[in-house]
N, CA and C atoms of all chains as a GROMACS GRO file, in nm:
protein
  636
    1MET      N    1   4.502  16.572  11.839
    1MET     CA    2   4.609  16.613  11.927
    1MET      C    3   4.707  16.500  11.949
    2SER      N    4   4.656  16.377  11.948
    2SER     CA    5   4.733  16.270  12.009
    2SER      C    6   4.867  16.244  11.939
    3ASP      N    7   4.872  16.259  11.807
    3ASP     CA    8   4.998  16.229  11.738
    3ASP      C    9   5.110  16.318  11.787
    4GLN      N   10   5.077  16.446  11.797
    4GLN     CA   11   5.183  16.537  11.837
    4GLN      C   12   5.225  16.513  11.981
    5VAL      N   13   5.126  16.490  12.068
    5VAL     CA   14   5.159  16.464  12.208
    5VAL      C   15   5.243  16.339  12.221
    6SER      N   16   5.205  16.232  12.149
    6SER     CA   17   5.278  16.107  12.164
    6SER      C   18   5.419  16.121  12.107
    7ASN      N   19   5.434  16.200  12.001
    7ASN     CA   20   5.569  16.222  11.949
    7ASN      C   21   5.656  16.296  12.049
    8GLU      N   22   5.596  16.395  12.113
    8GLU     CA   23   5.672  16.472  12.212
    8GLU      C   24   5.712  16.384  12.330
    9LEU      N   25   5.618  16.303  12.374
    9LEU     CA   26   5.647  16.215  12.488
    9LEU      C   27   5.754  16.114  12.449
   10ARG      N   28   5.741  16.058  12.329
   10ARG     CA   29   5.840  15.959  12.286
   10ARG      C   30   5.979  16.022  12.276
   11GLU      N   31   5.983  16.144  12.224
   11GLU     CA   32   6.113  16.212  12.214
   11GLU      C   33   6.170  16.240  12.352
   12HIS      N   34   6.082  16.276  12.445
   12HIS     CA   35   6.127  16.302  12.582
   12HIS      C   36   6.186  16.175  12.644
   13LEU      N   37   6.117  16.063  12.625
   13LEU     CA   38   6.166  15.936  12.680
   13LEU      C   39   6.298  15.897  12.616
   14ALA      N   40   6.307  15.914  12.484
   14ALA     CA   41   6.431  15.880  12.414
   14ALA      C   42   6.547  15.965  12.466
   15LYS      N   43   6.516  16.091  12.497
   15LYS     CA   44   6.618  16.181  12.549
   15LYS      C   45   6.665  16.134  12.688
   16LEU      N   46   6.570  16.094  12.771
   16LEU     CA   47   6.606  16.043  12.904
   16LEU      C   48   6.697  15.921  12.893
   17ILE      N   49   6.661  15.831  12.801
   17ILE     CA   50   6.740  15.709  12.783
   17ILE      C   51   6.880  15.744  12.733
   18ASP      N   52   6.885  15.846  12.648
   18ASP     CA   53   7.012  15.888  12.590
   18ASP      C   54   7.100  15.958  12.694
   19GLU      N   55   7.036  16.035  12.781
   19GLU     CA   56   7.114  16.121  12.871
   19GLU      C   57   7.154  16.054  13.002
   20ASN      N   58   7.093  15.941  13.032
   20ASN     CA   59   7.124  15.872  13.158
   20ASN      C   60   7.190  15.737  13.129
   21GLU      N   61   7.312  15.724  13.175
   21GLU     CA   62   7.386  15.599  13.147
   21GLU      C   63   7.308  15.476  13.193
   22VAL      N   64   7.248  15.489  13.312
   22VAL     CA   65   7.171  15.377  13.368
   22VAL      C   66   7.034  15.431  13.407
   23ILE      N   67   6.930  15.378  13.345
   23ILE     CA   68   6.795  15.428  13.374
   23ILE      C   69   6.698  15.311  13.380
   24LEU      N   70   6.618  15.312  13.486
   24LEU     CA   71   6.520  15.206  13.509
   24LEU      C   72   6.380  15.263  13.499
   25PHE      N   73   6.301  15.210  13.408
   25PHE     CA   74   6.159  15.244  13.399
   25PHE      C   75   6.084  15.139  13.481
   26MET      N   76   6.002  15.186  13.573
   26MET     CA   77   5.940  15.094  13.668
   26MET      C   78   5.800  15.141  13.707
   27LYS      N   79   5.730  15.052  13.779
   27LYS     CA   80   5.602  15.090  13.838
   27LYS      C   81   5.629  15.133  13.981
   28GLY      N   82   5.599  15.258  14.011
   28GLY     CA   83   5.629  15.314  14.142
   28GLY      C   84   5.770  15.373  14.141
   29THR      N   85   5.823  15.391  14.260
   29THR     CA   86   5.955  15.454  14.275
   29THR      C   87   6.048  15.355  14.345
   30PRO      N   88   6.179  15.381  14.339
   30PRO     CA   89   6.272  15.292  14.411
   30PRO      C   90   6.236  15.280  14.559
   31GLU      N   91   6.184  15.389  14.617
   31GLU     CA   92   6.146  15.386  14.759
   31GLU      C   93   6.013  15.314  14.779
   32GLY      N   94   5.931  15.313  14.677
   32GLY     CA   95   5.799  15.251  14.690
   32GLY      C   96   5.758  15.182  14.561
   33PRO      N   97   5.822  15.068  14.530
   33PRO     CA   98   5.786  14.996  14.406
   33PRO      C   99   5.640  14.951  14.414
   34ALA      N  100   5.569  14.959  14.300
   34ALA     CA  101   5.426  14.930  14.302
   34ALA      C  102   5.395  14.794  14.240
   35CYS      N  103   5.498  14.712  14.219
   35CYS     CA  104   5.478  14.582  14.156
   35CYS      C  105   5.596  14.494  14.195
   36GLY      N  106   5.572  14.365  14.213
   36GLY     CA  107   5.678  14.275  14.256
   36GLY      C  108   5.797  14.269  14.161
   37PHE      N  109   5.769  14.281  14.032
   37PHE     CA  110   5.878  14.273  13.934
   37PHE      C  111   5.966  14.398  13.941
   38SER      N  112   5.901  14.513  13.959
   38SER     CA  113   5.978  14.637  13.975
   38SER      C  114   6.056  14.634  14.107
   39ALA      N  115   5.997  14.578  14.211
   39ALA     CA  116   6.066  14.567  14.340
   39ALA      C  117   6.192  14.482  14.325
   40ARG      N  118   6.180  14.376  14.247
   40ARG     CA  119   6.295  14.288  14.226
   40ARG      C  120   6.406  14.362  14.150
   41ALA      N  121   6.366  14.439  14.051
   41ALA     CA  122   6.465  14.516  13.973
   41ALA      C  123   6.537  14.616  14.062
   42VAL      N  124   6.461  14.684  14.149
   42VAL     CA  125   6.521  14.781  14.242
   42VAL      C  126   6.617  14.711  14.337
   43ALA      N  127   6.575  14.594  14.387
   43ALA     CA  128   6.660  14.521  14.481
   43ALA      C  129   6.793  14.482  14.416
   44VAL      N  130   6.786  14.440  14.290
   44VAL     CA  131   6.908  14.404  14.217
   44VAL      C  132   6.998  14.527  14.202
   45MET      N  133   6.939  14.639  14.162
   45MET     CA  134   7.019  14.760  14.142
   45MET      C  135   7.082  14.806  14.272
   46ASN      N  136   7.004  14.801  14.381
   46ASN     CA  137   7.058  14.844  14.510
   46ASN      C  138   7.172  14.755  14.555
   47SER      N  139   7.154  14.626  14.529
   47SER     CA  140   7.256  14.532  14.570
   47SER      C  141   7.388  14.558  14.498
   48LEU      N  142   7.378  14.604  14.374
   48LEU     CA  143   7.500  14.630  14.296
   48LEU      C  144   7.557  14.768  14.325
   49GLY      N  145   7.476  14.854  14.388
   49GLY     CA  146   7.529  14.982  14.433
   49GLY      C  147   7.563  15.080  14.323
   50ARG      N  148   7.503  15.062  14.206
   50ARG     CA  149   7.528  15.156  14.097
   50ARG      C  150   7.417  15.260  14.096
   51LYS      N  151   7.455  15.387  14.089
   51LYS     CA  152   7.353  15.492  14.081
   51LYS      C  153   7.275  15.480  13.951
   52TYR      N  154   7.148  15.510  13.959
   52TYR     CA  155   7.067  15.502  13.839
   52TYR      C  156   6.952  15.600  13.846
   53ALA      N  157   6.905  15.638  13.732
   53ALA     CA  158   6.785  15.720  13.724
   53ALA      C  159   6.665  15.626  13.722
   54ALA      N  160   6.555  15.671  13.779
   54ALA     CA  161   6.434  15.589  13.778
   54ALA      C  162   6.316  15.673  13.731
   55VAL      N  163   6.233  15.611  13.649
   55VAL     CA  164   6.113  15.680  13.601
   55VAL      C  165   5.992  15.592  13.634
   56ASP      N  166   5.897  15.651  13.700
   56ASP     CA  167   5.771  15.583  13.731
   56ASP      C  168   5.680  15.595  13.609
   57ILE      N  169   5.636  15.482  13.556
   57ILE     CA  170   5.552  15.486  13.436
   57ILE      C  171   5.403  15.496  13.470
   58LEU      N  172   5.369  15.483  13.598
   58LEU     CA  173   5.227  15.474  13.633
   58LEU      C  174   5.145  15.603  13.617
   59PRO      N  175   5.206  15.721  13.635
   59PRO     CA  176   5.120  15.841  13.634
   59PRO      C  177   5.039  15.860  13.506
   60ASP      N  178   5.087  15.807  13.394
   60ASP     CA  179   5.014  15.826  13.268
   60ASP      C  180   5.036  15.703  13.179
   61PRO      N  181   4.928  15.636  13.137
   61PRO     CA  182   4.944  15.514  13.057
   61PRO      C  183   5.022  15.536  12.927
   62ARG      N  184   5.024  15.661  12.882
   62ARG     CA  185   5.095  15.687  12.757
   62ARG      C  186   5.246  15.670  12.772
   63ILE      N  187   5.297  15.685  12.894
   63ILE     CA  188   5.441  15.666  12.915
   63ILE      C  189   5.478  15.524  12.875
   64ARG      N  190   5.399  15.429  12.925
   64ARG     CA  191   5.428  15.289  12.893
   64ARG      C  192   5.411  15.262  12.743
   65GLU      N  193   5.306  15.316  12.685
   65GLU     CA  194   5.283  15.294  12.541
   65GLU      C  195   5.402  15.342  12.458
   66GLU      N  196   5.447  15.462  12.491
   66GLU     CA  197   5.557  15.519  12.411
   66GLU      C  198   5.689  15.449  12.441
   67LEU      N  199   5.709  15.410  12.567
   67LEU     CA  200   5.832  15.337  12.601
   67LEU      C  201   5.837  15.206  12.524
   68THR      N  202   5.724  15.135  12.521
   68THR     CA  203   5.719  15.009  12.449
   68THR      C  204   5.741  15.029  12.300
   69ALA      N  205   5.694  15.141  12.248
   69ALA     CA  206   5.717  15.170  12.106
   69ALA      C  207   5.867  15.190  12.080
   70ILE      N  208   5.937  15.247  12.175
   70ILE     CA  209   6.082  15.268  12.159
   70ILE      C  210   6.158  15.137  12.174
   71SER      N  211   6.123  15.062  12.278
   71SER     CA  212   6.206  14.946  12.316
   71SER      C  213   6.162  14.816  12.251
   72ASP      N  214   6.040  14.812  12.198
   72ASP     CA  215   5.982  14.687  12.148
   72ASP      C  216   5.981  14.582  12.259
   73TRP      N  217   5.951  14.625  12.379
   73TRP     CA  218   5.950  14.536  12.497
   73TRP      C  219   5.819  14.561  12.570
   74PRO      N  220   5.738  14.456  12.593
   74PRO     CA  221   5.600  14.482  12.637
   74PRO      C  222   5.581  14.509  12.785
   75THR      N  223   5.677  14.466  12.867
   75THR     CA  224   5.650  14.468  13.011
   75THR      C  225   5.741  14.566  13.084
   76ILE      N  226   5.706  14.591  13.208
   76ILE     CA  227   5.778  14.680  13.298
   76ILE      C  228   5.825  14.593  13.416
   77PRO      N  229   5.944  14.611  13.468
   77PRO     CA  230   6.042  14.717  13.444
   77PRO      C  231   6.126  14.696  13.317
   78GLN      N  232   6.197  14.803  13.281
   78GLN     CA  233   6.292  14.797  13.170
   78GLN      C  234   6.416  14.874  13.214
   79LEU      N  235   6.530  14.806  13.201
   79LEU     CA  236   6.658  14.869  13.237
   79LEU      C  237   6.737  14.900  13.110
   80PHE      N  238   6.779  15.025  13.099
   80PHE     CA  239   6.864  15.067  12.987
   80PHE      C  240   7.001  15.106  13.040
   81VAL      N  241   7.104  15.060  12.971
   81VAL     CA  242   7.241  15.101  13.004
   81VAL      C  243   7.305  15.151  12.876
   82ASP      N  244   7.363  15.268  12.882
   82ASP     CA  245   7.424  15.331  12.764
   82ASP      C  246   7.329  15.332  12.645
   83GLY      N  247   7.203  15.363  12.672
   83GLY     CA  248   7.105  15.378  12.565
   83GLY      C  249   7.049  15.248  12.509
   84GLU      N  250   7.095  15.134  12.563
   84GLU     CA  251   7.049  15.004  12.513
   84GLU      C  252   6.963  14.934  12.617
   85LEU      N  253   6.855  14.870  12.570
   85LEU     CA  254   6.774  14.789  12.660
   85LEU      C  255   6.853  14.666  12.703
   86VAL      N  256   6.874  14.653  12.833
   86VAL     CA  257   6.943  14.536  12.888
   86VAL      C  258   6.842  14.425  12.916
   87GLY      N  259   6.726  14.463  12.971
   87GLY     CA  260   6.625  14.362  12.994
   87GLY      C  261   6.520  14.406  13.093
   88GLY      N  262   6.427  14.314  13.115
   88GLY     CA  263   6.327  14.330  13.220
   88GLY      C  264   6.374  14.254  13.343
   89SER      N  265   6.281  14.225  13.434
   89SER     CA  266   6.326  14.170  13.562
   89SER      C  267   6.384  14.029  13.549
   90ASP      N  268   6.332  13.947  13.458
   90ASP     CA  269   6.388  13.811  13.443
   90ASP      C  270   6.534  13.816  13.399
   91ILE      N  271   6.560  13.896  13.296
   91ILE     CA  272   6.696  13.904  13.243
   91ILE      C  273   6.787  13.971  13.345
   92MET      N  274   6.736  14.074  13.413
   92MET     CA  275   6.818  14.139  13.516
   92MET      C  276   6.858  14.039  13.624
   93MET      N  277   6.761  13.958  13.667
   93MET     CA  278   6.788  13.859  13.772
   93MET      C  279   6.892  13.757  13.724
   94GLU      N  280   6.871  13.708  13.602
   94GLU     CA  281   6.961  13.607  13.547
   94GLU      C  282   7.104  13.664  13.535
   95MET      N  283   7.111  13.788  13.485
   95MET     CA  284   7.243  13.850  13.466
   95MET      C  285   7.306  13.890  13.599
   96TYR      N  286   7.221  13.919  13.697
   96TYR     CA  287   7.274  13.949  13.831
   96TYR      C  288   7.338  13.823  13.888
   97GLU      N  289   7.266  13.713  13.878
   97GLU     CA  290   7.316  13.589  13.938
   97GLU      C  291   7.442  13.539  13.871
   98SER      N  292   7.455  13.565  13.740
   98SER     CA  293   7.574  13.517  13.670
   98SER      C  294   7.691  13.615  13.682
   99GLY      N  295   7.664  13.734  13.736
   99GLY     CA  296   7.770  13.834  13.746
   99GLY      C  297   7.780  13.924  13.624
  100GLU      N  298   7.702  13.893  13.519
  100GLU     CA  299   7.710  13.974  13.396
  100GLU      C  300   7.661  14.117  13.417
  101LEU      N  301   7.559  14.131  13.501
  101LEU     CA  302   7.502  14.265  13.519
  101LEU      C  303   7.603  14.358  13.585
  102ALA      N  304   7.677  14.305  13.683
  102ALA     CA  305   7.783  14.385  13.745
  102ALA      C  306   7.882  14.430  13.638
  103GLY      N  307   7.913  14.340  13.545
  103GLY     CA  308   8.006  14.375  13.437
  103GLY      C  309   7.951  14.485  13.348
  104VAL      N  310   7.824  14.471  13.311
  104VAL     CA  311   7.760  14.572  13.225
  104VAL      C  312   7.758  14.708  13.294
  105LEU      N  313   7.738  14.707  13.426
  105LEU     CA  314   7.728  14.832  13.501
  105LEU      C  315   7.864  14.882  13.547
  106GLY      N  316   7.967  14.802  13.528
  106GLY     CA  317   8.100  14.844  13.568
  106GLY      C  318   8.119  14.851  13.718
  107VAL      N  319   8.055  14.760  13.790
  107VAL     CA  320   8.074  14.754  13.936
  107VAL      C  321   8.119  14.614  13.976
  108GLU      N  322   8.162  14.603  14.101
  108GLU     CA  323   8.201  14.473  14.155
  108GLU      C  324   8.078  14.391  14.187
  109GLN      N  325   8.083  14.263  14.157
  109GLN     CA  326   7.976  14.174  14.202
  109GLN      C  327   7.985  14.162  14.354
  110PRO      N  328   7.873  14.184  14.426
  110PRO     CA  329   7.879  14.171  14.571
  110PRO      C  330   7.917  14.029  14.610
  111ALA      N  331   7.994  14.018  14.718
  111ALA     CA  332   8.035  13.885  14.764
  111ALA      C  333   7.917  13.812  14.825
  112GLY      N  334   7.923  13.682  14.822
  112GLY     CA  335   7.820  13.602  14.889
  112GLY      C  336   7.699  13.578  14.802
  113GLU      N  337   7.615  13.491  14.850
  113GLU     CA  338   7.500  13.448  14.773
  113GLU      C  339   7.372  13.517  14.820
  114ALA      N  340   7.388  13.615  14.907
  114ALA     CA  341   7.269  13.678  14.966
  114ALA      C  342   7.177  13.732  14.859
  115GLU      N  343   7.049  13.714  14.880
  115GLU     CA  344   6.948  13.774  14.792
  115GLU      C  345   6.956  13.925  14.806
  116PRO      N  346   6.940  13.994  14.697
  116PRO     CA  347   6.938  14.140  14.709
  116PRO      C  348   6.822  14.186  14.796
  117GLU      N  349   6.850  14.277  14.885
  117GLU     CA  350   6.747  14.326  14.978
  117GLU      C  351   6.690  14.457  14.927
  118PRO      N  352   6.560  14.472  14.931
  118PRO     CA  353   6.506  14.604  14.898
  118PRO      C  354   6.544  14.704  15.006
  119GLU      N  355   6.595  14.817  14.970
  119GLU     CA  356   6.629  14.922  15.067
  119GLU      C  357   6.631  15.055  14.995
  120PRO      N  358   6.637  15.164  15.070
  120PRO     CA  359   6.635  15.294  15.005
  120PRO      C  360   6.751  15.311  14.909
  121THR      N  361   6.726  15.389  14.809
  121THR     CA  362   6.824  15.398  14.701
  121THR      C  363   6.864  15.539  14.671
  122PRO      N  364   6.952  15.548  14.573
  122PRO     CA  365   6.991  15.679  14.521
  122PRO      C  366   6.871  15.763  14.478
  123GLN      N  367   6.888  15.890  14.478
  123GLN     CA  368   6.781  15.980  14.436
  123GLN      C  369   6.741  15.952  14.292
  124PRO      N  370   6.614  15.970  14.261
  124PRO     CA  371   6.571  15.954  14.123
  124PRO      C  372   6.620  16.067  14.032
  125GLN      N  373   6.698  16.157  14.082
  125GLN     CA  374   6.759  16.262  14.001
  125GLN      C  375   6.658  16.350  13.928
  126GLY      N  376   6.547  16.374  13.994
  126GLY     CA  377   6.452  16.470  13.938
  126GLY      C  378   6.394  16.429  13.804
  127LEU      N  379   6.383  16.299  13.784
  127LEU     CA  380   6.337  16.256  13.652
  127LEU      C  381   6.190  16.220  13.647
  128GLN      N  382   6.120  16.244  13.754
  128GLN     CA  383   5.977  16.212  13.750
  128GLN      C  384   5.914  16.291  13.635
  129LEU      N  385   5.844  16.222  13.551
  129LEU     CA  386   5.776  16.292  13.442
  129LEU      C  387   5.655  16.363  13.497
  130GLU      N  388   5.637  16.483  13.456
  130GLU     CA  389   5.519  16.554  13.502
  130GLU      C  390   5.402  16.522  13.410
  131ASN      N  391   5.290  16.503  13.474
  131ASN     CA  392   5.171  16.474  13.395
  131ASN      C  393   5.105  16.606  13.357
  132ASN      N  394   5.165  16.672  13.257
  132ASN     CA  395   5.113  16.803  13.219
  132ASN      C  396   5.068  16.801  13.073
  133LEU      N  397   5.021  16.683  13.033
  133LEU     CA  398   4.990  16.666  12.891
  133LEU      C  399   4.842  16.684  12.860
  134GLU      N  400   4.763  16.703  12.963
  134GLU     CA  401   4.618  16.711  12.937
  134GLU      C  402   4.584  16.836  12.857
  135MET      N  403   4.189  13.441  13.033
  135MET     CA  404   4.253  13.348  13.126
  135MET      C  405   4.325  13.239  13.048
  136ALA      N  406   4.450  13.219  13.082
  136ALA     CA  407   4.530  13.120  13.011
  136ALA      C  408   4.558  13.003  13.105
  137ASP      N  409   4.600  12.891  13.048
  137ASP     CA  410   4.648  12.785  13.136
  137ASP      C  411   4.784  12.735  13.089
  138VAL      N  412   4.843  12.653  13.173
  138VAL     CA  413   4.980  12.608  13.150
  138VAL      C  414   4.995  12.540  13.014
  139ASN      N  415   4.899  12.453  12.982
  139ASN     CA  416   4.911  12.379  12.857
  139ASN      C  417   4.896  12.469  12.736
  140GLU      N  418   4.806  12.566  12.746
  140GLU     CA  419   4.787  12.657  12.634
  140GLU      C  420   4.916  12.736  12.608
  141ILE      N  421   4.978  12.784  12.714
  141ILE     CA  422   5.100  12.862  12.698
  141ILE      C  423   5.212  12.775  12.640
  142LYS      N  424   5.223  12.654  12.692
  142LYS     CA  425   5.324  12.561  12.640
  142LYS      C  426   5.303  12.536  12.491
  143GLN      N  427   5.177  12.507  12.455
  143GLN     CA  428   5.148  12.474  12.315
  143GLN      C  429   5.173  12.593  12.223
  144ARG      N  430   5.139  12.710  12.269
  144ARG     CA  431   5.159  12.827  12.184
  144ARG      C  432   5.307  12.856  12.162
  145ILE      N  433   5.386  12.839  12.266
  145ILE     CA  434   5.531  12.861  12.250
  145ILE      C  435   5.588  12.757  12.153
  146GLU      N  436   5.551  12.631  12.175
  146GLU     CA  437   5.610  12.525  12.092
  146GLU      C  438   5.559  12.532  11.948
  147ALA      N  439   5.436  12.581  11.929
  147ALA     CA  440   5.384  12.598  11.792
  147ALA      C  441   5.451  12.718  11.724
  148GLY      N  442   5.476  12.822  11.802
  148GLY     CA  443   5.536  12.943  11.746
  148GLY      C  444   5.683  12.928  11.719
  149LEU      N  445   5.744  12.830  11.780
  149LEU     CA  446   5.889  12.813  11.769
  149LEU      C  447   5.916  12.663  11.750
  150PRO      N  448   5.899  12.615  11.625
  150PRO     CA  449   5.908  12.471  11.601
  150PRO      C  450   6.043  12.415  11.648
  151GLY      N  451   6.037  12.306  11.720
  151GLY     CA  452   6.159  12.246  11.773
  151GLY      C  453   6.188  12.286  11.916
  152ALA      N  454   6.115  12.386  11.965
  152ALA     CA  455   6.137  12.432  12.102
  152ALA      C  456   6.067  12.339  12.201
  153VAL      N  457   6.121  12.334  12.322
  153VAL     CA  458   6.055  12.266  12.432
  153VAL      C  459   6.030  12.370  12.540
  154ALA      N  460   5.904  12.381  12.582
  154ALA     CA  461   5.870  12.479  12.685
  154ALA      C  462   5.820  12.407  12.810
  155ASP      N  463   5.883  12.435  12.922
  155ASP     CA  464   5.834  12.387  13.051
  155ASP      C  465   5.765  12.504  13.119
  156VAL      N  466   5.635  12.491  13.136
  156VAL     CA  467   5.558  12.604  13.189
  156VAL      C  468   5.497  12.567  13.323
  157GLU      N  469   5.509  12.656  13.419
  157GLU     CA  470   5.439  12.634  13.546
  157GLU      C  471   5.358  12.757  13.584
  158ASP      N  472   5.254  12.731  13.658
  158ASP     CA  473   5.166  12.837  13.710
  158ASP      C  474   5.219  12.868  13.849
  159THR      N  475   5.301  12.973  13.860
  159THR     CA  476   5.380  12.990  13.983
  159THR      C  477   5.296  13.031  14.103
  160ALA      N  478   5.184  13.099  14.079
  160ALA     CA  479   5.104  13.143  14.192
  160ALA      C  480   4.977  13.059  14.208
  161GLY      N  481   4.957  12.965  14.114
  161GLY     CA  482   4.836  12.883  14.120
  161GLY      C  483   4.710  12.962  14.092
  162ASP      N  484   4.725  13.074  14.021
  162ASP     CA  485   4.609  13.161  13.996
  162ASP      C  486   4.579  13.180  13.847
  163SER      N  487   4.644  13.097  13.760
  163SER     CA  488   4.629  13.111  13.615
  163SER      C  489   4.661  13.252  13.567
  164ASN      N  490   4.747  13.317  13.636
  164ASN     CA  491   4.778  13.456  13.604
  164ASN      C  492   4.927  13.486  13.607
  165HIS      N  493   5.002  13.404  13.678
  165HIS     CA  494   5.147  13.422  13.687
  165HIS      C  495   5.214  13.292  13.642
  166PHE      N  496   5.285  13.302  13.531
  166PHE     CA  497   5.346  13.182  13.476
  166PHE      C  498   5.496  13.197  13.466
  167ARG      N  499   5.563  13.084  13.467
  167ARG     CA  500   5.706  13.085  13.438
  167ARG      C  501   5.730  12.982  13.328
  168ALA      N  502   5.801  13.022  13.225
  168ALA     CA  503   5.831  12.932  13.114
  168ALA      C  504   5.982  12.922  13.097
  169VAL      N  505   6.030  12.799  13.096
  169VAL     CA  506   6.170  12.775  13.059
  169VAL      C  507   6.166  12.719  12.918
  170VAL      N  508   6.222  12.794  12.824
  170VAL     CA  509   6.212  12.757  12.683
  170VAL      C  510   6.349  12.719  12.631
  171THR      N  511   6.356  12.597  12.579
  171THR     CA  512   6.481  12.548  12.522
  171THR      C  513   6.461  12.536  12.372
  172ALA      N  514   6.541  12.608  12.296
  172ALA     CA  515   6.522  12.607  12.151
  172ALA      C  516   6.656  12.625  12.079
  173PRO      N  517   6.677  12.544  11.975
  173PRO     CA  518   6.802  12.560  11.897
  173PRO      C  519   6.810  12.696  11.829
  174GLN      N  520   6.692  12.757  11.801
  174GLN     CA  521   6.690  12.888  11.734
  174GLN      C  522   6.755  12.998  11.817
  175PHE      N  523   6.772  12.975  11.946
  175PHE     CA  524   6.828  13.081  12.032
  175PHE      C  525   6.979  13.096  12.015
  176ALA      N  526   7.042  12.997  11.954
  176ALA     CA  527   7.188  13.001  11.943
  176ALA      C  528   7.233  13.129  11.874
  177GLY      N  529   7.330  13.195  11.934
  177GLY     CA  530   7.387  13.314  11.874
  177GLY      C  531   7.309  13.442  11.896
  178LEU      N  532   7.195  13.432  11.964
  178LEU     CA  533   7.114  13.552  11.989
  178LEU      C  534   7.141  13.605  12.130
  179THR      N  535   7.123  13.735  12.148
  179THR     CA  536   7.130  13.792  12.283
  179THR      C  537   7.004  13.752  12.359
  180ARG      N  538   7.009  13.769  12.491
  180ARG     CA  539   6.890  13.738  12.572
  180ARG      C  540   6.770  13.822  12.527
  181ILE      N  541   6.797  13.949  12.500
  181ILE     CA  542   6.688  14.036  12.456
  181ILE      C  543   6.623  13.979  12.329
  182GLN      N  544   6.706  13.939  12.234
  182GLN     CA  545   6.653  13.884  12.108
  182GLN      C  546   6.576  13.755  12.134
  183GLN      N  547   6.629  13.672  12.224
  183GLN     CA  548   6.561  13.545  12.256
  183GLN      C  549   6.423  13.573  12.318
  184HIS      N  550   6.422  13.664  12.413
  184HIS     CA  551   6.295  13.694  12.480
  184HIS      C  552   6.195  13.759  12.385
  185LYS      N  553   6.246  13.840  12.292
  185LYS     CA  554   6.154  13.906  12.198
  185LYS      C  555   6.082  13.805  12.109
  186ILE      N  556   6.147  13.693  12.080
  186ILE     CA  557   6.081  13.588  12.002
  186ILE      C  558   5.959  13.535  12.079
  187ILE      N  559   5.978  13.514  12.209
  187ILE     CA  560   5.866  13.466  12.292
  187ILE      C  561   5.761  13.576  12.309
  188ASN      N  562   5.808  13.698  12.333
  188ASN     CA  563   5.713  13.809  12.350
  188ASN      C  564   5.622  13.822  12.227
  189GLU      N  565   5.682  13.801  12.110
  189GLU     CA  566   5.608  13.816  11.984
  189GLU      C  567   5.491  13.716  11.977
  190ILE      N  568   5.513  13.596  12.032
  190ILE     CA  569   5.408  13.494  12.028
  190ILE      C  570   5.286  13.541  12.108
  191PHE      N  571   5.312  13.618  12.214
  191PHE     CA  572   5.203  13.663  12.301
  191PHE      C  573   5.177  13.813  12.286
  192LYS      N  574   5.208  13.862  12.168
  192LYS     CA  575   5.198  14.006  12.144
  192LYS      C  576   5.066  14.065  12.194
  193GLY      N  577   5.077  14.169  12.272
  193GLY     CA  578   4.958  14.237  12.320
  193GLY      C  579   4.893  14.175  12.442
  194GLU      N  580   4.937  14.054  12.479
  194GLU     CA  581   4.874  13.986  12.593
  194GLU      C  582   4.955  13.997  12.721
  195LEU      N  583   5.088  14.013  12.706
  195LEU     CA  584   5.173  14.017  12.825
  195LEU      C  585   5.147  14.146  12.901
  196GLY      N  586   5.128  14.132  13.028
  196GLY     CA  587   5.096  14.250  13.109
  196GLY      C  588   4.948  14.282  13.101
  197GLY      N  589   4.877  14.213  13.012
  197GLY     CA  590   4.733  14.234  12.999
  197GLY      C  591   4.660  14.107  13.040
  198SER      N  592   4.610  14.031  12.939
  198SER     CA  593   4.533  13.912  12.974
  198SER      C  594   4.623  13.804  13.037
  199ILE      N  595   4.752  13.804  13.000
  199ILE     CA  596   4.847  13.721  13.075
  199ILE      C  597   4.924  13.818  13.163
  200HIS      N  598   4.888  13.822  13.289
  200HIS     CA  599   4.944  13.928  13.375
  200HIS      C  600   5.096  13.919  13.382
  201ALA      N  601   5.147  13.800  13.401
  201ALA     CA  602   5.291  13.788  13.419
  201ALA      C  603   5.340  13.656  13.363
  202LEU      N  604   5.432  13.664  13.270
  202LEU     CA  605   5.497  13.544  13.218
  202LEU      C  606   5.647  13.566  13.234
  203SER      N  607   5.701  13.495  13.329
  203SER     CA  608   5.845  13.502  13.353
  203SER      C  609   5.911  13.404  13.257
  204ILE      N  610   6.018  13.449  13.191
  204ILE     CA  611   6.076  13.369  13.084
  204ILE      C  612   6.224  13.343  13.111
  205LYS      N  613   6.263  13.219  13.090
  205LYS     CA  614   6.406  13.187  13.086
  205LYS      C  615   6.432  13.115  12.955
  206THR      N  616   6.532  13.160  12.882
  206THR     CA  617   6.561  13.101  12.752
  206THR      C  618   6.696  13.032  12.756
  207GLN      N  619   6.706  12.924  12.680
  207GLN     CA  620   6.836  12.855  12.670
  207GLN      C  621   6.838  12.772  12.541
  208THR      N  622   6.958  12.743  12.495
  208THR     CA  623   6.972  12.653  12.381
  208THR      C  624   6.982  12.511  12.435
  209PRO      N  625   6.960  12.410  12.350
  209PRO     CA  626   6.970  12.272  12.398
  209PRO      C  627   7.107  12.245  12.462
  210GLU      N  628   7.212  12.309  12.412
  210GLU     CA  629   7.345  12.287  12.467
  210GLU      C  630   7.356  12.342  12.609
  211GLN      N  631   7.277  12.445  12.640
  211GLN     CA  632   7.285  12.506  12.773
  211GLN      C  633   7.195  12.437  12.875
  212SER      N  634   7.108  12.347  12.827
  212SER     CA  635   7.010  12.291  12.921
  212SER      C  636   7.069  12.173  12.999
   0.00000   0.00000   0.00000
């Protein structure tokens, strides 16, 4: 079974990446990040005020496996913009601090040196993957 | 379980000419930060630079090495 299921899942993930200009794959949700690195990614996105889709990879380990097969990137979170992997939390942080991430997202860099604060965010736009693969 | 010296040596062996400054950020041999300076990074995107490091630890990041935070730069940027 597994080949067909993994192909379907991979195609589904590729479609999500294709259909959402800005999409963050993370552990947990923007409202409840389940890992410090994902929390940092959410804080950066919130600080920049750009709407984004979010997908929680935790409900099924195959989500992460297939995502990594697509992106060739081993860790979570992963931010995609216009179908391209921009980076994980280190690169997001670095690009946030330099102002590059605001440029990539087409938003204004927030004024001041304040650290991005975790706070509630835009809706995940109904992108939670359902674990209906069993 | 990895240690700072092992991570440093593996990066520098995998990328001849590179200098890696590695610290154990949480003091738990599980969360590391590496600043890697290498001439090979010139002209590459950050993603490409990080993938070179990821390749050295293929299959271990997020697993036996729980967290390796990476910053890449060329000697000119350091």
